N, C-alpha and C positions, 0 to 999 in steps of 0.2 A: 402460619405457615403453609402455602400451598400443597395440595396433595394431589402431586403430577401423578400421571400413570404412564407418559411416555415422555421423552425430552428429546427434541429432534435437534440436532445439530444444523446448521446452514450458514450461507453467505449471501449476503445483500449488501445493497448501498441505497441511499436516494435515489439516484438515478435509474434502480432498476425496479423501482417501486415497491419491491418485495424480495424475498430470497429466491436467488435463481439458480444455487445449487444447495443438494440437502443431503441427509445422510439420517436414514430411520430405524436401523436397525444394526444390530453387532456385525452382519455379514458386510451389508456395506461400509460400515466403519474401517472395514478393513480392506477396502478398495478405495475408500474413499468418496468426497463429496461427488456427488453425480448432478448433471442439470435437471431441471424441471421440465416438463412436456414443452415442446414448444420452443426453448431455449437452446441455441447452440453456443459453445464456447471455444477458445482457441487460445493458446499460449504462443505468443511472439518476441522474437529479440528485441529489444529495449530501442537498439540503433538502427539494425537492417529492417524492422518490421516484418522479418521472415519468419513464419510457422515453424514452431519448433516440436521436438519428439518429446514423448515421456521422460519424466524425470530431468527435464532441462530447467532452467530455472529462466524466468521471462513474465511478462506483462499478461494480466488475465485479460481477455477482451471477450464480450459477451453480444448476443446479439437475439432477438426474439420479440414477439407481441408485449412483453410487459417493460420493454426498456423505453426509456424519455424519447422523445422525439426531438429535444433540443432544448436549449435554454430560451426564455422567452426575453426578447428584446435583445438578444445577445448573438447575431449570427455568427460572430468570430470565435468566441468559445465554443458554438453546435459545431462549425466546422474542425476544432482541434480536438472535440471528444470523440469524434468518430472516425475509422478508417475509410478508406475506400470500397471497401466490401459492406459497409454499414454497421461495424461491430463496434461498440462503446469501447473505446479505451478506459478500462476501472482505474489506469494506476494502481492497482493491487501488484506490486513485485518486490522483488526484496531491495527496500529503497536502499536499507543499510548496506546490501552487497555493491551497489553504487556509490557511496560514499567511501566505503573502504577501499575502493580504486585510486582515491587519491594519494598521491605518494606520501602525503603529510599525516593522514590517519592512521593511528594504530589500532582504534576501533568505536563503536559507534553504536547507538541503540534510536530509533525513530520511535514517538508515539503520538499521537492526536493531540494537539492545542486545541480546547474549547474554545469556539467562536459563533459570535450570535448567528453573523449571516449564513456562515458553511457548515455549521455543526463541530468539525475540528478542523484543523492544518495541521499538516506532516510538520513534525517539529525534530531535529537532529540533535541528540548529544554526543559530541565527538571529544576524543583523548586523543591528542597528539603525538606524534613519535618525539621522542627528546630532541631537543634542540630546532625541531619544528618550528616555523612564524608562520603562519596562515589567519588571514583575517574571515571574517562571517562573508564576506561578500565573496572569498576567493572560492568558499566551499560552494555558495547558491552558484555561482556562477560556472564551475566545473561539473556541477550536477544538473543544471539545467538544460542542456543539451541531451541530456542522457534521461530525464526522466520526461512522462506525458505531463502536461498542466497540471491535471488532477493530482499528481504524485507529487509536485515538486514540493521542496521545503517553503513553502509560504508560512510556517509558523517561524521559521529563523533556525540559526545554529546557535547552540549552546554549549560551552565548552567546560569540560569536566577534567578531574586528574583519573577517574576512573568510572567505569560503568558498573551499576550493580549487577551482582550476578548470584543465582544460586547457587548451592555447591558444585550442581553438575554442569555448570558454566551458561544457564538460561539466563536471558536479561530478564532483569526485576521491572518490568515496565511499569507497574503500578509506584514503586518508587520514583521513577523518572516524572512520572504525572504529578505524584506531590512535587518535586523539585519544580514544574511550572506553575504551581498554586503559591511559592513559597515567595 
């Protein structure tokens, strides 16, 4: 076991080349993650793309020198990945809250499905309301216009009778990931 002196919480993704948000001490932990120097962050409404205020749910968008310039040989994906101000649309939003907007969905949990090319693909586990009859395609079509290309459910939709949760109601994502491997 390594002898760590300090653990730094952070946020990043392949397209950001490194962690772009960090939290290095207990004081910062109470305030939340902060951008690294040179990085700008905004939260936007998923449909209107309008900038949101504090404590509002939306998509995280980042801009700065550590952000990728685009996808090699895929101009369309590059155009879709950035907004008109040059911010990368991370797709990191409460994807579950979008799925839950569907009238037939009672509950859901979203995890990353391992993928050789993308690393992980968003996959939704969905519990339907009693009597509801909805297909995977129905859920995919409903969410496609509300999610950025990166956040779309490219890993598919899997229907369950219930989402595994802790006694406090937190989704047990490790159990959902195990179901992907079954």
